mmCIF file as gemmi writes it, N, C-alpha and C atoms, coordinates in Angstrom:
data_model
loop_
_atom_site.group_PDB
_atom_site.id
_atom_site.type_symbol
_atom_site.label_atom_id
_atom_site.label_alt_id
_atom_site.label_comp_id
_atom_site.label_asym_id
_atom_site.label_entity_id
_atom_site.label_seq_id
_atom_site.pdbx_PDB_ins_code
_atom_site.Cartn_x
_atom_site.Cartn_y
_atom_site.Cartn_z
_atom_site.occupancy
_atom_site.B_iso_or_equiv
_atom_site.pdbx_formal_charge
_atom_site.auth_seq_id
_atom_site.auth_asym_id
_atom_site.pdbx_PDB_model_num
ATOM 1 N N . UNK Axp A 1 ? 0.354 24.384 -0.461 1 0 ? 1 A 1
ATOM 2 C CA . UNK Axp A 1 ? 1.75 23.941 -0.282 1 0 ? 1 A 1
ATOM 3 C C . UNK Axp A 1 ? 2.432 24.322 0.983 1 0 ? 1 A 1
ATOM 4 N N . UNK Axp A 2 ? 3.25 23.303 1.567 1 0 ? 2 A 1
ATOM 5 C CA . UNK Axp A 2 ? 3.783 23.554 2.714 1 0 ? 2 A 1
ATOM 6 C C . UNK Axp A 2 ? 5.306 23.355 2.567 1 0 ? 2 A 1
ATOM 7 N N . UNK Axp A 3 ? 6.07 24.376 3.413 1 0 ? 3 A 1
ATOM 8 C CA . UNK Axp A 3 ? 7.63 24.095 3.374 1 0 ? 3 A 1
ATOM 9 C C . UNK Axp A 3 ? 7.952 23.746 4.694 1 0 ? 3 A 1
ATOM 10 N N . UNK Axp A 4 ? 8.631 22.531 4.733 1 0 ? 4 A 1
ATOM 11 C CA . UNK Axp A 4 ? 9.198 21.968 5.891 1 0 ? 4 A 1
ATOM 12 C C . UNK Axp A 4 ? 10.948 21.734 5.851 1 0 ? 4 A 1
ATOM 13 N N . UNK Axp A 5 ? 11.319 21.498 7.056 1 0 ? 5 A 1
ATOM 14 C CA . UNK Axp A 5 ? 12.705 21.296 7.187 1 0 ? 5 A 1
ATOM 15 C C . UNK Axp A 5 ? 13.152 19.716 6.462 1 0 ? 5 A 1
ATOM 16 N N . UNK Axp A 6 ? 14.086 19.518 5.848 1 0 ? 6 A 1
ATOM 17 C CA . UNK Axp A 6 ? 14.199 18.472 5.328 1 0 ? 6 A 1
ATOM 18 C C . UNK Axp A 6 ? 15.536 17.645 6.051 1 0 ? 6 A 1
ATOM 19 N N . UNK Axp A 7 ? 15.157 16.857 7.021 1 0 ? 7 A 1
ATOM 20 C CA . UNK Axp A 7 ? 16.153 16.209 7.93 1 0 ? 7 A 1
ATOM 21 C C . UNK Axp A 7 ? 17.131 15.254 6.797 1 0 ? 7 A 1
ATOM 22 N N . UNK Axp A 8 ? 16.77 14.835 5.641 1 0 ? 8 A 1
ATOM 23 C CA . UNK Axp A 8 ? 17.4 13.758 4.749 1 0 ? 8 A 1
ATOM 24 C C . UNK Axp A 8 ? 18.48 14.827 4.177 1 0 ? 8 A 1
ATOM 25 N N . UNK Axp A 9 ? 18.187 16.034 4.063 1 0 ? 9 A 1
ATOM 26 C CA . UNK Axp A 9 ? 19.375 16.781 3.466 1 0 ? 9 A 1
ATOM 27 C C . UNK Axp A 9 ? 19.408 18.296 4.37 1 0 ? 9 A 1
ATOM 28 N N . UNK Axp A 10 ? 20.101 18.001 5.593 1 0 ? 10 A 1
ATOM 29 C CA . UNK Axp A 10 ? 20.201 19.109 6.334 1 0 ? 10 A 1
ATOM 30 C C . UNK Axp A 10 ? 20.399 20.709 5.763 1 0 ? 10 A 1
ATOM 31 N N . UNK Axp A 11 ? 19.763 21.506 6.348 1 0 ? 11 A 1
ATOM 32 C CA . UNK Axp A 11 ? 20.059 22.754 5.961 1 0 ? 11 A 1
ATOM 33 C C . UNK Axp A 11 ? 19.039 23.197 4.692 1 0 ? 11 A 1
ATOM 34 N N . UNK Axp A 12 ? 18.393 22.19 4.299 1 0 ? 12 A 1
ATOM 35 C CA . UNK Axp A 12 ? 17.598 22.488 2.856 1 0 ? 12 A 1
ATOM 36 C C . UNK Axp A 12 ? 15.997 22.301 3.488 1 0 ? 12 A 1
ATOM 37 N N . UNK Axp A 13 ? 15.299 23.137 2.704 1 0 ? 13 A 1
ATOM 38 C CA . UNK Axp A 13 ? 13.736 23.193 3.031 1 0 ? 13 A 1
ATOM 39 C C . UNK Axp A 13 ? 13.298 22.385 1.785 1 0 ? 13 A 1
ATOM 40 N N . UNK Axp A 14 ? 12.273 21.624 2.265 1 0 ? 14 A 1
ATOM 41 C CA . UNK Axp A 14 ? 11.465 20.772 0.952 1 0 ? 14 A 1
ATOM 42 C C . UNK Axp A 14 ? 9.884 21.452 0.931 1 0 ? 14 A 1
ATOM 43 N N . UNK Axp A 15 ? 9.272 21.456 -0.19 1 0 ? 15 A 1
ATOM 44 C CA . UNK Axp A 15 ? 7.93 22.039 -0.634 1 0 ? 15 A 1
ATOM 45 C C . UNK Axp A 15 ? 7.144 20.649 -0.493 1 0 ? 15 A 1
ATOM 46 N N . UNK Axp A 16 ? 6.067 20.757 0.024 1 0 ? 16 A 1
ATOM 47 C CA . UNK Axp A 16 ? 4.922 19.733 -0.036 1 0 ? 16 A 1
ATOM 48 C C . UNK Axp A 16 ? 3.761 20.049 -0.676 1 0 ? 16 A 1
ATOM 49 N N . UNK Axp A 17 ? 3.197 19.138 -1.508 1 0 ? 17 A 1
ATOM 50 C CA . UNK Axp A 17 ? 1.98 19.467 -2.116 1 0 ? 17 A 1
ATOM 51 C C . UNK Axp A 17 ? 1.052 18.329 -1.748 1 0 ? 17 A 1
ATOM 52 N N . UNK Axp A 18 ? -0.21 18.504 -1.099 1 0 ? 18 A 1
ATOM 53 C CA . UNK Axp A 18 ? -0.855 17.213 -0.64 1 0 ? 18 A 1
ATOM 54 C C . UNK Axp A 18 ? -1.581 16.839 -1.849 1 0 ? 18 A 1
ATOM 55 N N . UNK Axp A 19 ? -1.605 15.441 -1.926 1 0 ? 19 A 1
ATOM 56 C CA . UNK Axp A 19 ? -1.773 14.629 -3.127 1 0 ? 19 A 1
ATOM 57 C C . UNK Axp A 19 ? -3.15 13.445 -2.531 1 0 ? 19 A 1
ATOM 58 N N . UNK Axp A 20 ? -3.038 12.975 -1.366 1 0 ? 20 A 1
ATOM 59 C CA . UNK Axp A 20 ? -3.81 11.88 -1.011 1 0 ? 20 A 1
ATOM 60 C C . UNK Axp A 20 ? -4.107 12.079 0.463 1 0 ? 20 A 1
ATOM 61 N N . UNK Axp A 21 ? -5.275 11.791 0.735 1 0 ? 21 A 1
ATOM 62 C CA . UNK Axp A 21 ? -5.586 11.838 2.342 1 0 ? 21 A 1
ATOM 63 C C . UNK Axp A 21 ? -6.932 11.795 2.415 1 0 ? 21 A 1
ATOM 64 N N . UNK Axp A 22 ? -7.53 11.252 3.763 1 0 ? 22 A 1
ATOM 65 C CA . UNK Axp A 22 ? -9.091 11.128 3.97 1 0 ? 22 A 1
ATOM 66 C C . UNK Axp A 22 ? -9.672 12.246 4.602 1 0 ? 22 A 1
ATOM 67 N N . UNK Axp A 23 ? -8.792 13.36 4.973 1 0 ? 23 A 1
ATOM 68 C CA . UNK Axp A 23 ? -9.395 14.537 5.403 1 0 ? 23 A 1
ATOM 69 C C . UNK Axp A 23 ? -8.172 15.822 5.496 1 0 ? 23 A 1
ATOM 70 N N . UNK Axp A 24 ? -8.948 16.82 5.925 1 0 ? 24 A 1
ATOM 71 C CA . UNK Axp A 24 ? -8.134 18.153 5.457 1 0 ? 24 A 1
ATOM 72 C C . UNK Axp A 24 ? -7.592 19 6.584 1 0 ? 24 A 1
ATOM 73 N N . UNK Axp A 25 ? -8 18.54 7.924 1 0 ? 25 A 1
ATOM 74 C CA . UNK Axp A 25 ? -7.459 19.107 9.075 1 0 ? 25 A 1
ATOM 75 C C . UNK Axp A 25 ? -6.058 18.583 9.581 1 0 ? 25 A 1
ATOM 76 N N . UNK Axp A 26 ? -5.428 17.797 8.613 1 0 ? 26 A 1
ATOM 77 C CA . UNK Axp A 26 ? -3.805 17.734 8.852 1 0 ? 26 A 1
ATOM 78 C C . UNK Axp A 26 ? -3.697 16.531 10.013 1 0 ? 26 A 1
ATOM 79 N N . UNK Axp A 27 ? -4.514 15.678 10.47 1 0 ? 27 A 1
ATOM 80 C CA . UNK Axp A 27 ? -4.304 14.933 11.484 1 0 ? 27 A 1
ATOM 81 C C . UNK Axp A 27 ? -4.608 13.339 11.077 1 0 ? 27 A 1
ATOM 82 N N . UNK Axp A 28 ? -4.756 13.172 9.635 1 0 ? 28 A 1
ATOM 83 C CA . UNK Axp A 28 ? -5.284 12.032 9.113 1 0 ? 28 A 1
ATOM 84 C C . UNK Axp A 28 ? -4.139 11.347 8.395 1 0 ? 28 A 1
ATOM 85 N N . UNK Axp A 29 ? -3.924 10.063 8.05 1 0 ? 29 A 1
ATOM 86 C CA . UNK Axp A 29 ? -2.922 9.567 7.272 1 0 ? 29 A 1
ATOM 87 C C . UNK Axp A 29 ? -3.148 10.173 5.783 1 0 ? 29 A 1
ATOM 88 N N . UNK Axp A 30 ? -2.01 10.706 5.245 1 0 ? 30 A 1
ATOM 89 C CA . UNK Axp A 30 ? -2.004 11.435 4.152 1 0 ? 30 A 1
ATOM 90 C C . UNK Axp A 30 ? -0.582 11.406 3.452 1 0 ? 30 A 1
ATOM 91 N N . UNK Axp A 31 ? -0.691 11.547 2.064 1 0 ? 31 A 1
ATOM 92 C CA . UNK Axp A 31 ? 0.761 11.594 1.343 1 0 ? 31 A 1
ATOM 93 C C . UNK Axp A 31 ? 0.907 12.898 0.617 1 0 ? 31 A 1
ATOM 94 N N . UNK Axp A 32 ? 2.045 13.359 0.442 1 0 ? 32 A 1
ATOM 95 C CA . UNK Axp A 32 ? 2.356 14.528 -0.158 1 0 ? 32 A 1
ATOM 96 C C . UNK Axp A 32 ? 3.435 14.234 -1.524 1 0 ? 32 A 1
ATOM 97 N N . UNK Axp A 33 ? 3.279 15.099 -2.631 1 0 ? 33 A 1
ATOM 98 C CA . UNK Axp A 33 ? 4.434 15.161 -3.542 1 0 ? 33 A 1
ATOM 99 C C . UNK Axp A 33 ? 5.251 15.933 -2.805 1 0 ? 33 A 1
ATOM 100 N N . UNK Axp A 34 ? 6.903 15.889 -3.126 1 0 ? 34 A 1
ATOM 101 C CA . UNK Axp A 34 ? 7.473 16.776 -2.706 1 0 ? 34 A 1
ATOM 102 C C . UNK Axp A 34 ? 8.363 17.369 -3.881 1 0 ? 34 A 1
ATOM 103 N N . UNK Axp A 35 ? 9.263 18.498 -3.753 1 0 ? 35 A 1
ATOM 104 C CA . UNK Axp A 35 ? 9.943 19.087 -5.047 1 0 ? 35 A 1
ATOM 105 C C . UNK Axp A 35 ? 11.131 18.058 -4.957 1 0 ? 35 A 1
ATOM 106 N N . UNK Axp A 36 ? 11.182 17.031 -4.633 1 0 ? 36 A 1
ATOM 107 C CA . UNK Axp A 36 ? 12.388 16.281 -4.947 1 0 ? 36 A 1
ATOM 108 C C . UNK Axp A 36 ? 11.672 14.998 -5.679 1 0 ? 36 A 1
ATOM 109 N N . UNK Axp A 37 ? 11.891 14.868 -6.895 1 0 ? 37 A 1
ATOM 110 C CA . UNK Axp A 37 ? 11.109 13.675 -7.6 1 0 ? 37 A 1
ATOM 111 C C . UNK Axp A 37 ? 11.527 12.267 -7.095 1 0 ? 37 A 1
ATOM 112 N N . UNK Axp A 38 ? 12.141 12.235 -6.345 1 0 ? 38 A 1
ATOM 113 C CA . UNK Axp A 38 ? 12.746 10.525 -5.512 1 0 ? 38 A 1
ATOM 114 C C . UNK Axp A 38 ? 11.898 10.537 -4.412 1 0 ? 38 A 1
ATOM 115 N N . UNK Axp A 39 ? 11.246 11.544 -3.908 1 0 ? 39 A 1
ATOM 116 C CA . UNK Axp A 39 ? 10.708 11.334 -2.563 1 0 ? 39 A 1
ATOM 117 C C . UNK Axp A 39 ? 9.284 11.785 -2.361 1 0 ? 39 A 1
ATOM 118 N N . UNK Axp A 40 ? 8.356 10.993 -1.853 1 0 ? 40 A 1
ATOM 119 C CA . UNK Axp A 40 ? 7.21 11.44 -1.421 1 0 ? 40 A 1
ATOM 120 C C . UNK Axp A 40 ? 7.136 11.534 0.023 1 0 ? 40 A 1
ATOM 121 N N . UNK Axp A 41 ? 6.138 12.175 0.713 1 0 ? 41 A 1
ATOM 122 C CA . UNK Axp A 41 ? 5.976 12.434 2.187 1 0 ? 41 A 1
ATOM 123 C C . UNK Axp A 41 ? 4.642 11.794 2.714 1 0 ? 41 A 1
ATOM 124 N N . UNK Axp A 42 ? 4.768 11.066 3.755 1 0 ? 42 A 1
ATOM 125 C CA . UNK Axp A 42 ? 3.708 10.463 4.331 1 0 ? 42 A 1
ATOM 126 C C . UNK Axp A 42 ? 3.662 10.771 5.813 1 0 ? 42 A 1
ATOM 127 N N . UNK Axp A 43 ? 2.154 10.534 6.236 1 0 ? 43 A 1
ATOM 128 C CA . UNK Axp A 43 ? 1.845 10.927 7.862 1 0 ? 43 A 1
ATOM 129 C C . UNK Axp A 43 ? 1.014 9.726 8.13 1 0 ? 43 A 1
ATOM 130 N N . UNK Axp A 44 ? 1.374 9.055 8.933 1 0 ? 44 A 1
ATOM 131 C CA . UNK Axp A 44 ? 0.594 7.82 9.467 1 0 ? 44 A 1
ATOM 132 C C . UNK Axp A 44 ? 0.899 7.68 10.997 1 0 ? 44 A 1
ATOM 133 N N . UNK Axp A 45 ? 0.434 6.468 11.435 1 0 ? 45 A 1
ATOM 134 C CA . UNK Axp A 45 ? 0.551 6.254 12.954 1 0 ? 45 A 1
ATOM 135 C C . UNK Axp A 45 ? 1.961 5.624 13.047 1 0 ? 45 A 1
ATOM 136 N N . UNK Axp A 46 ? 2.55 6.016 14.111 1 0 ? 46 A 1
ATOM 137 C CA . UNK Axp A 46 ? 4.019 5.924 14.365 1 0 ? 46 A 1
ATOM 138 C C . UNK Axp A 46 ? 3.681 4.303 14.783 1 0 ? 46 A 1
ATOM 139 N N . UNK Axp A 47 ? 4.586 3.27 14.335 1 0 ? 47 A 1
ATOM 140 C CA . UNK Axp A 47 ? 4.73 1.755 14.893 1 0 ? 47 A 1
ATOM 141 C C . UNK Axp A 47 ? 5.431 1.772 16.001 1 0 ? 47 A 1
ATOM 142 N N . UNK Axp A 48 ? 4.901 1.468 17.211 1 0 ? 48 A 1
ATOM 143 C CA . UNK Axp A 48 ? 5.55 1.314 18.507 1 0 ? 48 A 1
ATOM 144 C C . UNK Axp A 48 ? 5.609 -0.208 18.852 1 0 ? 48 A 1
ATOM 145 N N . UNK Axp A 49 ? 5.093 -1.139 18.415 1 0 ? 49 A 1
ATOM 146 C CA . UNK Axp A 49 ? 5.128 -2.568 18.595 1 0 ? 49 A 1
ATOM 147 C C . UNK Axp A 49 ? 6.64 -2.963 18.496 1 0 ? 49 A 1
ATOM 148 N N . UNK Axp A 50 ? 7.178 -3.343 19.586 1 0 ? 50 A 1
ATOM 149 C CA . UNK Axp A 50 ? 8.623 -3.915 19.849 1 0 ? 50 A 1
ATOM 150 C C . UNK Axp A 50 ? 9.207 -5.022 18.861 1 0 ? 50 A 1
ATOM 151 N N . UNK Axp A 51 ? 8.139 -5.825 18.824 1 0 ? 51 A 1
ATOM 152 C CA . UNK Axp A 51 ? 8.529 -6.926 17.872 1 0 ? 51 A 1
ATOM 153 C C . UNK Axp A 51 ? 8.242 -6.695 16.393 1 0 ? 51 A 1
ATOM 154 N N . UNK Axp A 52 ? 7.553 -5.845 16.064 1 0 ? 52 A 1
ATOM 155 C CA . UNK Axp A 52 ? 7.171 -5.377 14.534 1 0 ? 52 A 1
ATOM 156 C C . UNK Axp A 52 ? 8.392 -4.502 14.361 1 0 ? 52 A 1
ATOM 157 N N . UNK Axp A 53 ? 8.939 -3.666 15.15 1 0 ? 53 A 1
ATOM 158 C CA . UNK Axp A 53 ? 9.959 -2.855 14.871 1 0 ? 53 A 1
ATOM 159 C C . UNK Axp A 53 ? 11.335 -3.336 14.812 1 0 ? 53 A 1
ATOM 160 N N . UNK Axp A 54 ? 11.432 -4.811 15.413 1 0 ? 54 A 1
ATOM 161 C CA . UNK Axp A 54 ? 12.726 -5.668 15.43 1 0 ? 54 A 1
ATOM 162 C C . UNK Axp A 54 ? 12.417 -6.145 14.118 1 0 ? 54 A 1
ATOM 163 N N . UNK Axp A 55 ? 11.487 -6.677 13.63 1 0 ? 55 A 1
ATOM 164 C CA . UNK Axp A 55 ? 11.338 -7.149 12.007 1 0 ? 55 A 1
ATOM 165 C C . UNK Axp A 55 ? 11.875 -6.287 11.237 1 0 ? 55 A 1
ATOM 166 N N . UNK Axp A 56 ? 11.438 -4.909 11.335 1 0 ? 56 A 1
ATOM 167 C CA . UNK Axp A 56 ? 11.841 -3.774 10.356 1 0 ? 56 A 1
ATOM 168 C C . UNK Axp A 56 ? 13.436 -3.691 10.472 1 0 ? 56 A 1
ATOM 169 N N . UNK Axp A 57 ? 14.022 -3.729 11.345 1 0 ? 57 A 1
ATOM 170 C CA . UNK Axp A 57 ? 15.496 -3.576 11.568 1 0 ? 57 A 1
ATOM 171 C C . UNK Axp A 57 ? 15.71 -2.119 11.776 1 0 ? 57 A 1
ATOM 172 N N . UNK Axp A 58 ? 17.044 -2.195 12.263 1 0 ? 58 A 1
ATOM 173 C CA . UNK Axp A 58 ? 17.536 -0.921 12.735 1 0 ? 58 A 1
ATOM 174 C C . UNK Axp A 58 ? 17.302 0.247 11.803 1 0 ? 58 A 1
ATOM 175 N N . UNK Axp A 59 ? 17.241 1.64 11.839 1 0 ? 59 A 1
ATOM 176 C CA . UNK Axp A 59 ? 16.965 2.8 11.083 1 0 ? 59 A 1
ATOM 177 C C . UNK Axp A 59 ? 17.809 3.796 11.567 1 0 ? 59 A 1
ATOM 178 N N . UNK Axp A 60 ? 17.815 4.778 10.786 1 0 ? 60 A 1
ATOM 179 C CA . UNK Axp A 60 ? 18.786 5.765 11.148 1 0 ? 60 A 1
ATOM 180 C C . UNK Axp A 60 ? 17.825 6.716 12.099 1 0 ? 60 A 1
ATOM 181 N N . UNK Axp A 61 ? 18.6 7.492 12.997 1 0 ? 61 A 1
ATOM 182 C CA . UNK Axp A 61 ? 18.125 8.137 14.147 1 0 ? 61 A 1
ATOM 183 C C . UNK Axp A 61 ? 16.859 9.089 13.677 1 0 ? 61 A 1
ATOM 184 N N . UNK Axp A 62 ? 16.866 9.665 12.372 1 0 ? 62 A 1
ATOM 185 C CA . UNK Axp A 62 ? 15.915 10.627 11.913 1 0 ? 62 A 1
ATOM 186 C C . UNK Axp A 62 ? 14.661 9.874 11.271 1 0 ? 62 A 1
ATOM 187 N N . UNK Axp A 63 ? 14.731 8.504 11.075 1 0 ? 63 A 1
ATOM 188 C CA . UNK Axp A 63 ? 13.825 7.69 10.506 1 0 ? 63 A 1
ATOM 189 C C . UNK Axp A 63 ? 12.704 7.066 11.618 1 0 ? 63 A 1
ATOM 190 N N . UNK Axp A 64 ? 11.37 7.016 10.984 1 0 ? 64 A 1
ATOM 191 C CA . UNK Axp A 64 ? 10.537 6.236 11.924 1 0 ? 64 A 1
ATOM 192 C C . UNK Axp A 64 ? 9.727 5.353 10.965 1 0 ? 64 A 1
ATOM 193 N N . UNK Axp A 65 ? 9.075 4.173 11.486 1 0 ? 65 A 1
ATOM 194 C CA . UNK Axp A 65 ? 8.146 3.311 10.829 1 0 ? 65 A 1
ATOM 195 C C . UNK Axp A 65 ? 6.827 3.769 10.994 1 0 ? 65 A 1
ATOM 196 N N . UNK Axp A 66 ? 6.273 4.294 10.11 1 0 ? 66 A 1
ATOM 197 C CA . UNK Axp A 66 ? 4.88 4.397 10.085 1 0 ? 66 A 1
ATOM 198 C C . UNK Axp A 66 ? 3.739 3.663 9.34 1 0 ? 66 A 1
ATOM 199 N N . UNK Axp A 67 ? 2.594 3.67 10.031 1 0 ? 67 A 1
ATOM 200 C CA . UNK Axp A 67 ? 1.388 2.763 9.481 1 0 ? 67 A 1
ATOM 201 C C . UNK Axp A 67 ? 0.656 3.832 8.253 1 0 ? 67 A 1
ATOM 202 N N . UNK Axp A 68 ? 0.416 3.232 7.231 1 0 ? 68 A 1
ATOM 203 C CA . UNK Axp A 68 ? -0.564 3.692 6.293 1 0 ? 68 A 1
ATOM 204 C C . UNK Axp A 68 ? -1.535 3.08 5.385 1 0 ? 68 A 1
ATOM 205 N N . UNK Axp A 69 ? -2.677 3.451 5.504 1 0 ? 69 A 1
ATOM 206 C CA . UNK Axp A 69 ? -3.859 2.529 4.701 1 0 ? 69 A 1
ATOM 207 C C . UNK Axp A 69 ? -3.517 2.144 3.17 1 0 ? 69 A 1
ATOM 208 N N . UNK Axp A 70 ? -3.468 0.988 2.813 1 0 ? 70 A 1
ATOM 209 C CA . UNK Axp A 70 ? -3.074 0.531 1.656 1 0 ? 70 A 1
ATOM 210 C C . UNK Axp A 70 ? -3.99 1.518 0.726 1 0 ? 70 A 1
ATOM 211 N N . UNK Axp A 71 ? -5.085 1.703 0.977 1 0 ? 71 A 1
ATOM 212 C CA . UNK Axp A 71 ? -5.877 2.677 0.002 1 0 ? 71 A 1
ATOM 213 C C . UNK Axp A 71 ? -5.248 4.007 -0.183 1 0 ? 71 A 1
ATOM 214 N N . UNK Axp A 72 ? -4.617 4.585 0.527 1 0 ? 72 A 1
ATOM 215 C CA . UNK Axp A 72 ? -3.792 5.812 0.225 1 0 ? 72 A 1
ATOM 216 C C . UNK Axp A 72 ? -2.615 5.582 -0.754 1 0 ? 72 A 1
ATOM 217 N N . UNK Axp A 73 ? -2.067 4.474 -0.649 1 0 ? 73 A 1
ATOM 218 C CA . UNK Axp A 73 ? -0.981 3.966 -1.391 1 0 ? 73 A 1
ATOM 219 C C . UNK Axp A 73 ? -1.554 3.696 -2.962 1 0 ? 73 A 1
ATOM 220 N N . UNK Axp A 74 ? -2.755 2.908 -2.876 1 0 ? 74 A 1
ATOM 221 C CA . UNK Axp A 74 ? -3.246 2.693 -4.063 1 0 ? 74 A 1
ATOM 222 C C . UNK Axp A 74 ? -3.862 3.898 -4.828 1 0 ? 74 A 1
ATOM 223 N N . UNK Axp A 75 ? -4.346 4.791 -4.301 1 0 ? 75 A 1
ATOM 224 C CA . UNK Axp A 75 ? -4.92 5.975 -4.957 1 0 ? 75 A 1
ATOM 225 C C . UNK Axp A 75 ? -3.837 6.826 -5.512 1 0 ? 75 A 1
ATOM 226 N N . UNK Axp A 76 ? -2.468 7.007 -4.717 1 0 ? 76 A 1
ATOM 227 C CA . UNK Axp A 76 ? -1.547 7.588 -5.137 1 0 ? 76 A 1
ATOM 228 C C . UNK Axp A 76 ? -0.751 6.919 -6.554 1 0 ? 76 A 1
ATOM 229 N N . UNK Axp A 77 ? -0.587 5.572 -6.329 1 0 ? 77 A 1
ATOM 230 C CA . UNK Axp A 77 ? -0.322 4.921 -7.591 1 0 ? 77 A 1
ATOM 231 C C . UNK Axp A 77 ? -1.029 5.238 -8.765 1 0 ? 77 A 1
ATOM 232 N N . UNK Axp A 78 ? -2.265 5.322 -8.424 1 0 ? 78 A 1
ATOM 233 C CA . UNK Axp A 78 ? -3.191 5.267 -9.773 1 0 ? 78 A 1
ATOM 234 C C . UNK Axp A 78 ? -3.602 6.936 -10.054 1 0 ? 78 A 1
ATOM 235 N N . UNK Axp A 79 ? -2.977 7.661 -9.299 1 0 ? 79 A 1
ATOM 236 C CA . UNK Axp A 79 ? -3.124 9.235 -9.568 1 0 ? 79 A 1
ATOM 237 C C . UNK Axp A 79 ? -4.524 9.602 -9.061 1 0 ? 79 A 1
ATOM 238 N N . UNK Axp A 80 ? -5.291 8.759 -8.375 1 0 ? 80 A 1
ATOM 239 C CA . UNK Axp A 80 ? -6.667 9.387 -7.962 1 0 ? 80 A 1
ATOM 240 C C . UNK Axp A 80 ? -6.739 10.243 -6.615 1 0 ? 80 A 1
ATOM 241 N N . UNK Axp A 81 ? -7.028 11.323 -6.524 1 0 ? 81 A 1
ATOM 242 C CA . UNK Axp A 81 ? -7.144 11.995 -5.178 1 0 ? 81 A 1
ATOM 243 C C . UNK Axp A 81 ? -7.838 11.131 -3.922 1 0 ? 81 A 1
């Protein structure tokens, strides 16, 4: 379990429990459950394509659009590691 600073709730820490991902060294796409039942955390490649970002529309300063393999989303939804 990891503890991170939660930018969506300034001044609060969030606890993460890794649920899905393809490797254990911390550099691969992955998903974590958080101690907030409304939120999951994801790690993926940051989307940098300007046209694709324009399609996504503006976001808050603390947000980034990331890319995640569908297989990780499907395994999270099904509860499989």
